[in-house]
N, C-alpha and C positions, 0 to 999 in steps of 0.2 A: 521403407521401414519407418515406423512412427514410434516416437518415444512418449511415454506418459510423463507428465510433469505437473508441478504445482508452483504457484508463486506465493511465497510467504511474505509477510511484512512485519515491520516493527513499529507500526504507527502508534499503537497504544502505549508502548514503552517510551517512544519519543515524545508523545503528548505529556506523559507523566513527568519527564525530565524538563519539559518546557513549562514549568510552573503549573503542572496539572491542567494543561490546556484542554478545554472541552471539545467534543466532536463538533459542536455548533460553531465554535470559533474557527476551527480548522476548515470547516465547510465554507464559512464566510470568506476566509482568506484565499481559498482556492476556487470559489465560484460554483460550488455544488451544494447539494442538500446534505443535511446531517445524516439522513438515511443512507446516502451514497457512501459517506465516510464510514458509517457503521457496517455496511455490507462489505466494504473493502477490508476493514479490520477483521471481520469474521471469515474472510476468504470466500465469500459468496459472490463477489464481483471483482473482476480484474479491471483496474483502471486503464484508460487510454494512456499512451506514452506522454501526451501533453499533461494530463492530470498527475501522472506519477512524478514528472519533473516539477510541477507546481508544489506538490506535497514536499518533495525533497528541498525545494527552495525555502519553504516556510521554516523548516528546521535547520536550514543552512548546512546541509550535509549532502554528500554525493548520493545519487539515486541508489547505488548499491548498498548504502547504509540503511535504506528504507525497505527495499524489495530484494528478495532472493529467489532466483530461478532454481528449482530443485528437480532433477531428473529422478523419477521414481523407479522406472523399469527401462531396461534396454530395448525391449521390443513389446509391441502389442499385436496380437494376432487378430 
């Protein structure tokens, strides 16, 4: 049995409340490209666990305050 899921994030909101931090600044602080941060924010790319923790550390919040695992369907056939 497989479940369909998505991983949502609050990076854009966290950047706003961090003095409107740019994607470029977050990218530099986490060691990735601005394009990677953009893709994560848009839900087009799921970060590695390592990168997810780095992002959470930048904002000084638990990882669950940045990323949310949402189950969409109970079963996929």
